[in-house]
C-alpha positions as CSV (number, residue, x, y, z in Angstrom):
1,M,-27.7,-29.0,-29.6
2,N,-27.6,-31.2,-26.5
3,P,-30.4,-31.0,-24.0
4,V,-29.9,-29.4,-20.6
5,A,-30.5,-31.4,-17.4
6,L,-32.5,-29.5,-14.8
7,C,-33.0,-31.9,-11.9
8,R,-34.2,-35.4,-11.0
9,A,-37.9,-35.9,-11.7
10,E,-38.4,-37.0,-8.1
11,D,-37.2,-33.6,-6.9
12,V,-40.4,-32.0,-8.2
13,A,-43.1,-32.9,-5.7
14,E,-46.8,-33.2,-6.5
15,G,-48.4,-29.7,-6.4
16,A,-45.0,-28.0,-6.4
17,G,-42.6,-26.4,-8.8
18,R,-38.9,-25.7,-9.4
19,G,-37.4,-22.8,-11.2
20,F,-34.2,-22.8,-13.4
21,R,-32.1,-20.5,-15.5
22,L,-30.8,-21.6,-18.9
23,G,-27.9,-19.9,-20.7
24,E,-25.8,-17.0,-19.6
25,G,-25.8,-13.3,-19.6
26,T,-28.4,-11.6,-21.8
27,A,-29.2,-14.9,-23.5
28,Q,-30.4,-16.3,-20.1
29,I,-33.9,-17.7,-20.0
30,A,-35.9,-18.6,-16.9
31,V,-38.0,-21.8,-17.0
32,F,-40.0,-23.7,-14.4
33,V,-41.3,-27.2,-14.0
34,I,-44.4,-28.2,-12.0
35,R,-45.9,-31.5,-11.1
36,W,-49.6,-31.4,-11.4
37,R,-51.8,-34.5,-11.1
38,G,-48.7,-36.7,-11.4
39,T,-47.5,-35.2,-14.7
40,L,-44.5,-32.9,-15.1
41,H,-45.1,-29.6,-17.2
42,A,-42.5,-27.0,-18.1
43,Y,-42.9,-23.4,-19.1
44,V,-40.9,-20.2,-19.7
45,N,-41.0,-18.2,-16.5
46,S,-42.6,-15.1,-18.1
47,C,-46.1,-13.8,-17.9
48,P,-47.6,-13.2,-21.3
49,H,-49.1,-10.0,-20.1
50,I,-45.9,-8.0,-19.3
51,G,-43.1,-10.5,-19.3
52,T,-42.4,-10.5,-15.5
53,P,-41.4,-13.8,-13.7
54,L,-44.4,-15.7,-12.3
55,D,-42.9,-16.8,-9.0
56,W,-43.4,-14.6,-6.0
57,A,-40.7,-16.4,-4.0
58,P,-38.2,-19.0,-5.3
59,D,-40.0,-22.1,-6.6
60,R,-43.5,-20.8,-5.7
61,F,-45.5,-21.0,-8.9
62,L,-48.8,-22.6,-7.8
63,S,-51.7,-21.3,-5.8
64,R,-52.0,-22.4,-2.2
65,D,-54.5,-25.1,-3.2
66,G,-52.2,-26.2,-6.1
67,T,-54.9,-25.8,-8.7
68,R,-53.5,-22.9,-10.8
69,V,-50.2,-21.3,-11.8
70,I,-50.2,-17.7,-10.4
71,C,-48.5,-14.6,-11.7
72,S,-47.0,-12.8,-8.7
73,T,-47.2,-9.4,-10.5
74,H,-50.9,-9.1,-11.1
75,G,-52.5,-12.5,-10.0
76,A,-53.3,-13.9,-13.4
77,E,-54.2,-17.6,-13.1
78,F,-53.1,-20.3,-15.6
79,E,-54.1,-23.9,-16.1
80,P,-51.3,-26.1,-14.9
81,M,-51.7,-28.6,-17.7
82,T,-52.0,-26.3,-20.6
83,G,-50.6,-22.9,-19.6
84,E,-53.8,-21.1,-20.7
85,C,-54.7,-18.0,-18.7
86,V,-58.2,-18.5,-17.3
87,R,-58.3,-15.3,-15.2
88,G,-56.6,-12.0,-15.3
89,P,-55.4,-9.3,-17.8
90,C,-53.9,-11.9,-20.2
91,F,-57.1,-14.0,-20.3
92,G,-56.9,-16.4,-23.2
93,D,-53.1,-16.1,-23.7
94,R,-50.8,-19.0,-22.8
95,L,-47.6,-19.5,-21.0
96,E,-44.8,-20.6,-23.4
97,A,-44.5,-24.4,-23.0
98,V,-41.1,-26.0,-22.9
99,N,-40.7,-29.6,-24.1
100,I,-39.3,-31.9,-21.5
101,E,-37.8,-35.4,-21.7
102,I,-37.2,-37.7,-18.8
103,R,-34.1,-39.8,-19.2
104,D,-32.8,-42.1,-16.5
105,G,-34.9,-40.1,-14.0
106,T,-33.5,-36.7,-15.0
107,I,-35.6,-33.9,-16.5
108,L,-34.1,-32.6,-19.7
109,V,-35.1,-29.5,-21.8
110,P,-33.8,-28.3,-25.1
111,A,-30.8,-25.9,-24.7
112,D,-32.6,-23.4,-26.8
113,A,-35.9,-23.4,-24.7
114,G,-37.6,-20.1,-24.7
115,L,-35.5,-18.5,-27.4
């Protein structure tokens, strides 16, 4: 299965994120990419606690100070680099990581990410 292009790597600023939808209909999966300390990380956009999306507004995944990924539903906090929950009802759980590849400056993810 061919990888899916999300956006140009340069379109994800330091301390910021971008959300995307893969697939169609009931097979659609939401993912997001953040740039933290110069490195891109991608996760399925679903809190391990109850499965709700993390962003409270489009592309808003990180805390104001950019140090944690925040769940908009109940405020759980996740380490940007590992996806581990360090505070909140899902303490110790992890966000589901999505493998990324950068090819010719474009962020690619597996077409079956999150399935």
